[in-house]
C-alpha positions, -999 to +999 in steps of 0.1 A: +652-373+582+644-374+619+665-355+643+661-353+680+629-334+685+625-322+649+618-334+613+643-322+590+634-314+554+661-327+533+662-306+501+688-318+473+711-291+456+694-278+426+710-286+391+702-251+380+721-223+398+712-185+406+744-163+401+745-128+418+735-109+385+710-135+375+677-117+363+646-128+385+611-124+383+586-132+415+549-137+405+521-150+430+511-146+466+521-126+496+547-151+503+564-145+472+565-108+483+581-120+516+610-140+498+611-117+467+619-088+492+650-108+506+664-107+470+656-069+465+670-057+500+702-079+489+705-060+456+697-090+434+684-081+398+649-087+408+614-077+395+587-084+423+551-090+414+543-065+386+504-070+392+507-069+428+498-102+452+481-130+430+467-159+449+455-184+425+471-200+395+444-187+370+453-151+379+491-158+377+485-172+344+466-142+330+492-120+343+521-136+326+501-139+294+497-100+296+532-097+300+543-120+272+516-098+249+530-065+264+493-056+269+489-018+276+456-009+296+433+018+287+405+033+305+379+003+293+398-021+315+395-003+349+363+000+370+351+026+397+338+014+431+336+037+460+357+063+447+387+040+439+396+029+401+409-005+399+416-037+379+405-071+380+438-084+369+458-065+397+458-063+435+442-034+454+477-020+459+472-004+423+439+010+432+437+049+433+411+078+432+430+089+402+421+072+374+450+082+351+476+076+378+463+039+381+467+035+344+502+049+344+513+028+373+498-004+358+514+002+323+548+011+338+546-022+357+537-043+326+565-027+305+591-034+332+576-069+339+575-079+303+611-069+297+621-086+327+600-120+317+621-118+282+653-116+298+650-135+330+670-164+341+643-176+367+606-172+372+594-178+407+556-186+410+540-191+443+507-205+444+485-195+474+451-213+470+432-231+442+399-213+448+392-185+425+364-159+421+348-158+385+325-128+374+292-139+367+288-115+339+316-126+317+331-156+334+364-139+341+385-151+370+395-120+390+428-116+407+410-096+434+373-086+442+383-052+453+355-055+481+326-056+453+294-075+465+300-110+467+267-118+445+286-107+414+311-136+418+310-174+414+336-189+437+349-225+429+382-245+434+404-251+405+410-288+396+442-305+389+436-308+355+425-271+351+458-260+364+480-286+345+462-280+312+465-243+316+501-244+325+514-270+303+503-244+272+518-215+294+552-231+301+554-240+262+546-203+254+572-191+281+597-212+268+593-198+232+590-162+245+625-167+266+643-200+259+667-197+289+638-193+314+637-218+344+606-219+363+605-226+401+572-232+417+563-229+455+533-232+474+527-207+502+526-220+537+500-193+545+469-212+554+435-198+540+416-205+572+383-191+560+378-225+542+385-243+573+414-267+579+401-292+557+393-269+530+426-253+532+444-288+530+422-297+499+431-266+482+469-271+489+466-304+477+453-297+443+483-270+440+509-298+450+494-323+426+495-299+398+528-287+405+542-322+406+528-332+372+544-301+356+577-306+369+575-342+355+566-329+322+593-301+316+628-301+322+628-263+330+604-267+356+613-270+393+597-271+429+610-258+461+594-270+493+587-236+512+555-251+523+571-281+538+598-262+555+574-244+577+545-269+581+568-299+586+603-287+597+598-255+616+561-269+628+556-248+658+536-216+663+565-195+675+574-193+638+541-177+630+529-140+633+501-132+658+474-143+633+488-177+635+484-182+598+515-162+583+550-172+589+571-149+610+601-131+599+622-157+615+603-185+596+609-165+562+645-162+570+648-199+577+634-204+541+656-179+526+686-196+541+675-229+527+668-213+492+704-202+492+717-236+501+696-250+471+700-227+444+728-201+448+760-207+432+795-196+447+792-160+433+758-156+449+768-170+482+798-148+484+778-118+472+750-123+499+778-128+525+793-095+516+763-072+509+748-083+540+778-069+557+773-037+538+738-034+548+746-037+585+774-012+581+749+014+565+723+004+590+746+009+620+735+039+641+758+050+667+749+069+699+770+098+688+773+101+650+800+129+655+823+103+671+857+099+653+853+062+658+823+062+637+842+080+608+870+058+612+845+029+609+828+043+578+861+050+560+870+013+565+836+001+551+840+025+521+873+006+513+853-026+514+824-015+495+846-002+467+863-036+464+828-052+464+819-028+436+849-037+417+842-075+422+805-073+413+803-048+386+766-056+375+753-046+409+744-009+419+756-003+450+763+035+447+735+047+471+752+028+499+784+043+490+770+079+490+756+071+524+791+062+538+807+090+520+782+116+536+793+103+569+829+113+565+823+143+549+799+157+575 
């Protein structure tokens, strides 16, 4: 659809609907973190990247298989480099100088992620790139090279068939593992510029073609055009961070609004409207916190919040209530 000075990406309202209490799991690139954090901040029932940021389809697939198998890690699955213990299945945010601490953190996230995957209504998967790094020694695709020498890895681009074949099997396994699961794919609008403009486009094109194939094969697989919203709809460097590669907070907010319009049912829309007011009230900081007007404001917000807790009993808003109660009790 053409508008004055703008190309608007039209997104049909989805047949699948997210409710305010729908269990959600996000897996994939840093863009999945950006969108997933919007759900977390608004108190949706969300589990976000139990392996940390994963950029390529092969690593996301490995992670989901580990969750289905509830595979606990032991010391043999870690390696040490420059004083840090790491896992080739995880992002470097899990790395630490404390080996037992790394194992504990990894296994806690696997237990949480496995339980969430088994009970989730929706699994959001964001692909960032079709390029992968494979260890030469055992030909394992790694989620992160953890600054090891590049000579230890082969780098190559997955083909459309590589992704489709792997995910056809994976979707069948996921559906058996959790029959109610709906899968929503997105492609990250973050451009991988080290491959050059043409190389980035080739990489993203592989992802688009693979996802389109999977959407056509499975009724529980869907696509959300996050990439197109940034590249074709916003299409302006003012919607990027200073590196000119990552979408700005404003751009992520625009995608979030489009996602609400596409997927949210009436309960979720009402919940977001009200919880954002709560967050605004909690975040409000007056010049003088001792002012009686601020206490009156807090008392009014407590009444609204208690009503919201009654209307949405599956959501834990007690921390916000404690904060507001603290204002009037000081």
